N, C-alpha and C positions, 0 to 999 in steps of 0.2 A: 504494500500500500504506500503510495507516495505522500510524504508529509509536505504540507503547504506552509510557506512562511506566513507569519502573522499578518503582514501587510496584504498579502494576496487573499487571505481569509476575510479580512475586512472588506476588500474590494468585492469579493463574491457575495458577501452578505448584503452590501449596499446595492449591488446589481439585482439580486433576487428581490429585495424589498421594493426596489424601483419597478421591476417587472410586475410584481403582484399588485402594485398600486395602478400601474398602467393598464393591466389586463384583469379587471376585477370580476368578470363573469366567466362561467365555464366555457362558453363558446370562444370568447376572446383569448383566454389562456390556452385553450386547445389549439387554436390557430397559430398562436405564438410558438407553442411547443412543437407543432408540426413543422414549422420553419426550422427550428433548432435541430429537430430530428433528421430532417432530410439534408440539411447542411452538414451534419455530423456524418451521415452516411456517405455523402459525396467526398467529404474530407478524408474519410477512412479509405475509400477506394483510391484516392489520389496519392496519399502519403503513407498509408499503412496504419494499422490499428494502434501500435505503440505511440507513434508520433501524434496521431489524432487525439489520443487520451491526454496529451500534454497541452492541447489547445486550451486557451482561457475559457472557452464556452463549454468545455466538457463538464467541469464541476457544476457550472450554472445549470446546464441541462439536467444533470442527475438530480440535483436538489429540487428544482422546480417540477420535475416529473414526479418525485416522491410526494411533494405537496399536493399536486393535482390528483394523484391516485388516492391519497388519504382523504382529501377534502370531498371528492366526488364519488368515492367508492367504486372506481372503475380503473382497470389497467389502461395505460396510455396506448398500448398496442391494440387493444380492443376498441378504444374510442377512435383511433385513427384507421381502424379496419385493416391493420397490417397483419394479415393472415387470419384475422377474425378470432372470436372467442371459441373456446372449446365447445364441442357439441353439448347440448343440454343434458343428454343422458350421461355422457362422460363426466360432466361437471357434478351432476347429482351423485354419481357413484363415488367420485373423489370426496365430496362432502360427507357422504354416508360413512366412508372409511374413517375420516377424522372423528366423526361422532362416535363410531364404534370404539375407537381408542379411548375417547373420553369416558364412555360408559364403562369399559373394562377397568379403567383406573378408579372407578367410583366417584368421578367428579360430577358434582351437581351443576347443571348449566341450564340457561334459557336460550331457546332459539329465537333470534331477532329477525333473521331473514335467511335466504339461501346462502350458506357458507359464512354465516355471521352469528356468533354466540356471545353470551354474557355469563361470566362467573363472578359471583359476589362473595367477598370475604368480609370479615369484621371491619377491616381497615380501609378497603378500597373496592372498586368495581373493575374487573379485568375483562377486556373485550378481545375476542378472537375473530380475525377476518381472514378467511381462506381464499386465496387466489387459485382456483382449481386448475386453470390452464397451465400455470407455472408451478403448481404443487408447492406453494409457499404459504405458511401460516404466520400472519403478523399477530403479535400479542402486545397489548398496550393497556396501561392503567392511567387515565387522566389524573393529574395531581392538582393543578391549579391553572386558571385562565391567565393569559398573558395580555396585559393592556398594551396596545400598540404605542400609546403615548408615554409609557414609562420606560426608563432605562434599566435594562436587565443585564447589562454587560457583566457586572460583578457576579451575579447569580450564574450566568452561563459559564464563566470561567471556572467557578467552583465545581459546577456539575460536570463539565467536560473533563475536569481534572479527576473526577471520580470514575469516569467511564474506563472500563478495563481493569477495575480494581478488584476488591475481594468478592464482590457479587458479580461474577464474570458472565453469568448466563443472561444478564439484562444490561440495559444502558439507558441513560437519560436522553430524551429527544424532544423535539417540538412537533406536534401534530396539529394540522389545521383542519377544522370541521366547517362544513357549509353553514350550519345553523348557529354554532356557538363560538366560532372563531378559533384562534390559536390557543393551544394548551401545552403546558409542560407535562410530559408523560414519562412513565417508566415503560420501557419497550423491550421486546424480544422477538426473535424470528426463528422459525423452524421449517426445514424441508419436510414435505409430507409424502413423498413418493414411498418412503419406507419409514414410517413414523414409529419411534421406539418410546415405550412408556416412560422409562427413567429420564429420557431427554425432555419429554413434555413436563414432567413434574419439576425437573431442575429449572427449566425456563420459567414456568409459572411461579415457582417459589422465589426465583430471583427477581422477577418483576414485582411481585407483592412486597418483597423485602425492601426493594428500592423505594417503592411508593410509600411504604409505612415509615421508612427511615426519614424521609424528607418531611412527611406529615408530623412526625414526632418532634422534629426540630422546630 
């Protein structure tokens, strides 16, 4: 993983914030991301994958894609119709597979939508979002809303410093939701092609521990 200098990180954050302000709706942000996506594809074909990854727009595109997918609950590849979503039957089977693992582990959950579940603990609510086509399960627990008018730089530095620490199955991140805006969240991610029970428990416990640790502070 390439480490970015502090000044470059600040530039990326400023660019992302500017883009999100400039493209406030789903359609406008999707059109913007489509341009970034196809520019990246053309750049990759012209100069190769490794060089394309070093382009200044690479990190910008990755961050804004993650924000779009979390905010609107759809993969960018599906929204752009790049190969299309997985067939409904295949998606349902993949979601049922995840649910089967949760049931075998004795985890009590609520089904919110296709491929979306809620697990409630005493200290926080943990959401699971399954991207069936990619066989990826995002796990996140909202901790606190983030006011766009407030300066969170010190908080972000402290939390980023905690990432990769003792609770290594989870990490702090910022999730953006269409109805409630941006939130600081405890996050985790699992591949679901071959989901293993202990890994699920480990990530869930890590996410809950991160959320409860910050709430306790």
